[in-house]
DSSP file (Angstrom, degrees, kcal/mol; ACC not computed):
  #  RESIDUE AA STRUCTURE BP1 BP2  ACC     N-H-->O    O-->H-N    N-H-->O    O-->H-N    TCO  KAPPA ALPHA  PHI   PSI    X-CA   Y-CA   Z-CA
    1    1 A M              0   0    0      0, 0.0     2,-0.2     0, 0.0     0, 0.0   0.000 360.0 360.0 360.0 134.5    0.0    0.0    0.0
    2    2 A A        -     0   0    0      1,-0.1     2,-0.2     3,-0.0     3,-0.0  -0.525 360.0-114.2 -80.4 142.4    1.4    3.4   -1.0
    3    3 A A        -     0   0    0     -2,-0.2     2,-0.3     1,-0.1    -1,-0.1  -0.514  33.3-110.2 -74.5 142.6    1.8    6.1    1.7
    4    4 A K        -     0   0    0     -2,-0.2     2,-0.3     1,-0.1    -1,-0.1  -0.589  31.1-125.9 -76.2 129.1   -0.4    9.1    1.4
    5    5 A K        -     0   0    0     -2,-0.3     2,-0.4     1,-0.0    -1,-0.1  -0.572  18.9-135.6 -76.3 133.8    1.5   12.2    0.4
    6    6 A L        -     0   0    0     -2,-0.3     3,-0.1     1,-0.0    -1,-0.0  -0.743  19.6-119.2 -89.6 137.5    1.1   15.2    2.6
    7    7 A A        -     0   0    0     -2,-0.4    -1,-0.0     1,-0.1     2,-0.0  -0.527  34.3-108.9 -72.7 138.4    0.5   18.6    1.0
    8    8 A P        -     0   0    0      0, 0.0     2,-0.9     0, 0.0    -1,-0.1  -0.347  32.0-107.1 -67.3 150.4    3.2   21.2    1.9
    9    9 A D        +     0   0    0      1,-0.1     3,-0.3    -3,-0.1    -3,-0.0  -0.703  45.1 166.7 -81.2 108.7    2.2   24.0    4.2
   10   10 A L    >   +     0   0    0     -2,-0.9     3,-1.9     1,-0.2     4,-0.5   0.220  41.7 109.5-105.9  11.6    2.0   27.1    1.9
   11   11 A S  G >  S+     0   0    0      1,-0.3     3,-0.7     2,-0.2    -1,-0.2   0.769  72.4  60.2 -63.0 -25.8    0.2   29.3    4.4
   12   12 A G  G 3  S+     0   0    0     -3,-0.3    -1,-0.3     1,-0.2    -2,-0.1   0.588  95.6  64.0 -77.7  -9.0    3.3   31.5    4.9
   13   13 A L  G <  S+     0   0    0     -3,-1.9     2,-0.5     1,-0.1    -1,-0.2   0.649  93.6  66.4 -88.2 -15.6    3.4   32.4    1.2
   14   14 A V  S <  S-     0   0    0     -3,-0.7     2,-0.3    -4,-0.5    -1,-0.1  -0.913  73.2-143.1-113.8 130.4    0.1   34.3    1.1
   15   15 A A        -     0   0    0     -2,-0.5     2,-0.3     5,-0.0     5,-0.1  -0.693  16.7-126.7 -89.3 141.2   -0.5   37.5    3.0
   16   16 A T    >   -     0   0    0     -2,-0.3     3,-3.0     1,-0.1     4,-0.3  -0.694  45.9 -87.0 -82.0 139.6   -3.9   38.2    4.6
   17   17 A K  T 3  S+     0   0    0     -2,-0.3    -1,-0.1     1,-0.3     0, 0.0  -0.199 115.7  11.1 -52.1 127.9   -5.3   41.5    3.4
   18   18 A G  T 3  S+     0   0    0     -3,-0.1    -1,-0.3     1,-0.0    -2,-0.0   0.379 114.0  82.2  85.3  -4.4   -4.0   44.3    5.6
   19   19 A Q    <   +     0   0    0     -3,-3.0    -2,-0.2     2,-0.1     2,-0.1   0.321  56.5 125.8-113.5   6.2   -1.4   42.0    7.3
   20   20 A A        -     0   0    0     -4,-0.3    -6,-0.0    -5,-0.1    -5,-0.0  -0.406  44.3-154.8 -70.3 141.0    1.4   42.2    4.7
   21   21 A A        -     0   0    0     -2,-0.1     2,-0.1     1,-0.0    -2,-0.1  -0.927  22.4-108.5-115.0 140.9    4.8   43.2    5.9
   22   22 A P        -     0   0    0      0, 0.0     2,-0.3     0, 0.0    -1,-0.0  -0.374  32.7-116.7 -67.7 145.9    7.5   44.8    3.7
   23   23 A V    >   -     0   0    0      1,-0.1     3,-0.8    -2,-0.1     2,-0.0  -0.640  35.8-107.8 -81.8 138.8   10.4   42.6    2.8
   24   24 A A  T 3  S+     0   0    0     -2,-0.3    -1,-0.1     1,-0.2     0, 0.0  -0.309  93.2  16.0 -67.9 149.2   13.7   44.0    4.1
   25   25 A N  T 3  S+     0   0    0      1,-0.2    -1,-0.2    -2,-0.0    -2,-0.0   0.748  78.4 148.6  63.8  30.9   16.3   45.5    1.8
   26   26 A I    <   -     0   0    0     -3,-0.8    -1,-0.2     1,-0.0     2,-0.1  -0.847  48.3-123.4 -93.1 126.5   14.1   46.1   -1.2
   27   27 A P        -     0   0    0      0, 0.0     2,-0.2     0, 0.0    -1,-0.0  -0.418  26.9-117.4 -67.8 143.9   15.1   49.1   -3.2
   28   28 A Q        -     0   0    0     -2,-0.1     2,-0.2     1,-0.1     0, 0.0  -0.546  25.7-114.2 -80.6 145.5   12.4   51.7   -3.7
   29   29 A R        -     0   0    0     -2,-0.2     2,-0.6     1,-0.0    -1,-0.1  -0.565  21.9-145.0 -75.9 140.7   11.1   52.6   -7.1
   30   30 A S        -     0   0    0     -2,-0.2     2,-0.3     0, 0.0    -1,-0.0  -0.945  18.3-127.5-106.8 125.5   11.8   56.0   -8.3
   31   31 A A        -     0   0    0     -2,-0.6     3,-0.0     1,-0.1    -2,-0.0  -0.541  20.9-127.5 -73.0 127.2    9.1   57.4  -10.5
   32   32 A A        -     0   0    0     -2,-0.3     2,-0.3     1,-0.1    -1,-0.1  -0.562  32.4-105.0 -72.4 135.6   10.4   58.7  -13.8
   33   33 A P        -     0   0    0      0, 0.0     2,-0.2     0, 0.0    -1,-0.1  -0.460  36.2-137.4 -65.6 125.0    9.2   62.3  -14.4
   34   34 A A        -     0   0    0     -2,-0.3    -3,-0.0     1,-0.1     4,-0.0  -0.584   6.0-139.1 -83.3 144.0    6.4   62.2  -16.9
   35   35 A E  S    S+     0   0    0     -2,-0.2    -1,-0.1     1,-0.2     0, 0.0   0.885  96.4  27.3 -69.0 -36.9    6.4   64.9  -19.6
   36   36 A E  S    S-     0   0    0     -3,-0.0    -1,-0.2     3,-0.0     5,-0.1  -0.992  93.5-116.1-123.2 130.8    2.7   65.2  -19.3
   37   37 A P    >   -     0   0    0      0, 0.0     3,-1.6     0, 0.0     4,-0.4  -0.392  21.8-126.5 -63.2 141.7    0.9   64.4  -16.0
   38   38 A E  G >  S+     0   0    0      1,-0.3     3,-1.4     2,-0.2    -2,-0.0   0.804 106.5  67.7 -58.8 -30.0   -1.5   61.5  -16.3
   39   39 A A  G 3  S+     0   0    0      1,-0.3    -1,-0.3     3,-0.0    -3,-0.0   0.760  96.8  54.3 -64.5 -23.8   -4.3   63.6  -14.9
   40   40 A N  G <  S+     0   0    0     -3,-1.6    -1,-0.3     2,-0.0     2,-0.3   0.557  85.8 105.3 -86.5  -8.0   -4.3   65.8  -18.1
   41   41 A N    <   -     0   0    0     -3,-1.4    -3,-0.0    -4,-0.4     0, 0.0  -0.540  46.1-178.4 -78.8 136.1   -4.7   62.8  -20.5
   42   42 A V        -     0   0    0     -2,-0.3    -2,-0.0     0, 0.0     2,-0.0  -0.928  34.7 -91.1-127.7 154.8   -8.0   62.3  -22.1
   43   43 A P        -     0   0    0      0, 0.0     2,-0.4     0, 0.0     0, 0.0  -0.334  31.2-168.0 -68.9 146.9   -9.1   59.5  -24.5
   44   44 A L        -     0   0    0      2,-0.1     2,-0.5    -2,-0.0     0, 0.0  -0.957  12.5-173.4-132.9 112.2   -8.7   59.9  -28.3
   45   45 A N        +     0   0    0     -2,-0.4     2,-0.3     2,-0.0     0, 0.0  -0.933  18.8 134.2-119.3 126.8  -10.5   57.2  -30.2
   46   46 A F        -     0   0    0     -2,-0.5     2,-0.3     2,-0.0    -2,-0.1  -0.970  45.8-107.9-158.1 163.4  -10.4   56.5  -34.0
   47   47 A R        +     0   0    0     -2,-0.3     2,-0.3     0, 0.0    -2,-0.0  -0.750  31.5 175.9-100.7 143.8  -10.0   53.6  -36.3
   48   48 A V        -     0   0    0     -2,-0.3    -2,-0.0     1,-0.0     0, 0.0  -0.890  40.0 -82.9-134.3 166.4   -7.0   52.8  -38.4
   49   49 A S     >  -     0   0    0     -2,-0.3     4,-2.4     1,-0.1     5,-0.2  -0.299  38.5-115.8 -67.9 157.1   -6.1   49.9  -40.7
   50   50 A A  H  > S+     0   0    0      1,-0.2     4,-2.3     2,-0.2     5,-0.2   0.872 116.3  53.3 -60.9 -37.5   -4.7   46.7  -39.2
   51   51 A D  H  > S+     0   0    0      2,-0.2     4,-2.6     1,-0.2    -1,-0.2   0.920 109.2  47.1 -66.7 -43.5   -1.4   47.3  -41.0
   52   52 A L  H  > S+     0   0    0      2,-0.2     4,-2.9     1,-0.2     5,-0.2   0.918 112.0  51.3 -63.3 -42.7   -1.0   50.8  -39.7
   53   53 A R  H  X S+     0   0    0     -4,-2.4     4,-2.5     2,-0.2     5,-0.2   0.927 111.9  46.7 -58.9 -45.8   -1.8   49.7  -36.2
   54   54 A R  H  X S+     0   0    0     -4,-2.3     4,-2.4     2,-0.2    -2,-0.2   0.932 114.8  45.7 -63.3 -47.1    0.8   46.9  -36.4
   55   55 A R  H  X S+     0   0    0     -4,-2.6     4,-2.5     2,-0.2    -2,-0.2   0.904 113.4  50.2 -63.1 -42.0    3.5   49.2  -37.9
   56   56 A F  H  X S+     0   0    0     -4,-2.9     4,-2.3    -5,-0.2    -2,-0.2   0.930 113.4  44.8 -62.4 -47.3    2.8   51.9  -35.3
   57   57 A R  H  X S+     0   0    0     -4,-2.5     4,-2.4    -5,-0.2    -1,-0.2   0.889 114.0  49.5 -66.4 -39.5    2.9   49.5  -32.4
   58   58 A M  H  X S+     0   0    0     -4,-2.4     4,-2.5    -5,-0.2    -2,-0.2   0.899 111.6  48.8 -66.8 -40.3    6.1   47.9  -33.7
   59   59 A F  H  X S+     0   0    0     -4,-2.5     4,-1.6     2,-0.2    -2,-0.2   0.929 111.9  49.0 -64.7 -44.7    7.8   51.2  -34.2
   60   60 A A  H  <>S+     0   0    0     -4,-2.3     5,-3.1     1,-0.2     3,-0.2   0.927 113.7  46.1 -61.0 -45.4    6.9   52.4  -30.7
   61   61 A A  H ><5S+     0   0    0     -4,-2.4     3,-1.3     1,-0.2    -1,-0.2   0.907 110.5  52.8 -64.5 -41.7    8.2   49.2  -29.2
   62   62 A A  H 3<5S+     0   0    0     -4,-2.5    -1,-0.2     1,-0.3    -2,-0.2   0.786 115.6  41.0 -65.3 -26.9   11.4   49.3  -31.2
   63   63 A H  T 3<5S-     0   0    0     -4,-1.6    -1,-0.3    -3,-0.2    -2,-0.2   0.187 113.1-116.1-107.7  15.5   12.1   52.8  -30.0
   64   64 A D  T < 5 +     0   0    0     -3,-1.3     2,-0.3     1,-0.2    -3,-0.2   0.891  68.0 140.3  53.2  47.3   11.0   52.3  -26.4
   65   65 A L      < -     0   0    0     -5,-3.1    -1,-0.2    -6,-0.1     2,-0.2  -0.893  54.4-121.2-117.4 148.3    8.1   54.7  -26.7
   66   66 A K     >  -     0   0    0     -2,-0.3     4,-2.3     1,-0.1     5,-0.2  -0.541  33.7-112.6 -76.9 156.3    4.6   54.6  -25.4
   67   67 A L  H  > S+     0   0    0      1,-0.2     4,-2.3     2,-0.2     5,-0.2   0.898 118.0  49.5 -59.9 -41.9    1.9   54.8  -28.1
   68   68 A N  H  > S+     0   0    0      1,-0.2     4,-2.1     2,-0.2    -1,-0.2   0.841 109.2  53.2 -69.1 -30.7    0.7   58.2  -26.9
   69   69 A E  H  > S+     0   0    0      2,-0.2     4,-2.7     1,-0.2    -2,-0.2   0.925 109.8  47.8 -66.1 -44.2    4.3   59.5  -26.8
   70   70 A L  H  X S+     0   0    0     -4,-2.3     4,-2.7     2,-0.2     5,-0.2   0.910 111.6  50.2 -63.6 -42.2    4.8   58.4  -30.4
   71   71 A L  H  X S+     0   0    0     -4,-2.3     4,-2.6     2,-0.2     5,-0.2   0.924 112.0  47.8 -61.5 -44.6    1.5   59.9  -31.6
   72   72 A R  H  X S+     0   0    0     -4,-2.1     4,-2.7     2,-0.2    -2,-0.2   0.926 113.4  47.3 -63.0 -45.4    2.4   63.2  -29.8
   73   73 A L  H  X S+     0   0    0     -4,-2.7     4,-2.2     2,-0.2    -2,-0.2   0.918 113.4  48.3 -61.9 -43.8    5.9   63.3  -31.4
   74   74 A A  H  X S+     0   0    0     -4,-2.7     4,-2.4     2,-0.2    -2,-0.2   0.912 113.7  46.2 -64.4 -42.9    4.6   62.4  -34.8
   75   75 A F  H  X S+     0   0    0     -4,-2.6     4,-2.9     2,-0.2     5,-0.2   0.908 110.6  52.9 -67.8 -41.1    1.9   65.1  -34.6
   76   76 A D  H  X S+     0   0    0     -4,-2.7     4,-2.1    -5,-0.2    -2,-0.2   0.920 111.7  46.4 -58.2 -43.8    4.4   67.7  -33.3
   77   77 A E  H  X S+     0   0    0     -4,-2.2     4,-2.0     2,-0.2    -2,-0.2   0.915 113.1  48.7 -66.2 -43.2    6.7   67.0  -36.3
   78   78 A Y  H  X S+     0   0    0     -4,-2.4     4,-2.2     1,-0.2    -2,-0.2   0.912 111.0  50.9 -61.8 -42.5    3.8   67.1  -38.8
   79   79 A E  H  X S+     0   0    0     -4,-2.9     4,-1.7     1,-0.2    -1,-0.2   0.885 108.2  52.3 -64.4 -39.6    2.6   70.4  -37.3
   80   80 A K  H  < S+     0   0    0     -4,-2.1    -1,-0.2    -5,-0.2    -2,-0.2   0.911 114.5  42.5 -60.2 -43.2    6.1   71.9  -37.6
   81   81 A R  H  < S+     0   0    0     -4,-2.0    -2,-0.2     1,-0.2    -1,-0.2   0.816 126.5  30.2 -76.2 -30.9    6.4   71.0  -41.2
   82   82 A H  H  <        0   0    0     -4,-2.2    -2,-0.2    -5,-0.2    -1,-0.2   0.380 360.0 360.0-114.6   3.5    2.8   72.0  -42.2
   83   83 A G     <        0   0    0     -4,-1.7    -4,-0.1    -5,-0.2    -3,-0.1   0.506 360.0 360.0  61.5 360.0    2.1   74.9  -39.8
């Protein structure tokens, strides 16, 4: 007859809400200064072709930009050139 396996005690791995304690020696995150505060952002919704969406997202990722940053940069450049 096979011995019954006991489940490991995992109760120490889960924090009870409001009872979590910080782990020692964890470096604090420093918030990068945003060019525009998030509170000023409003939604802008429009449709584009699937190919444009894919190219836009790939370009933003390749240049480590957020989508809204790339849109702002592109519009600023267009505005400079076309007044």
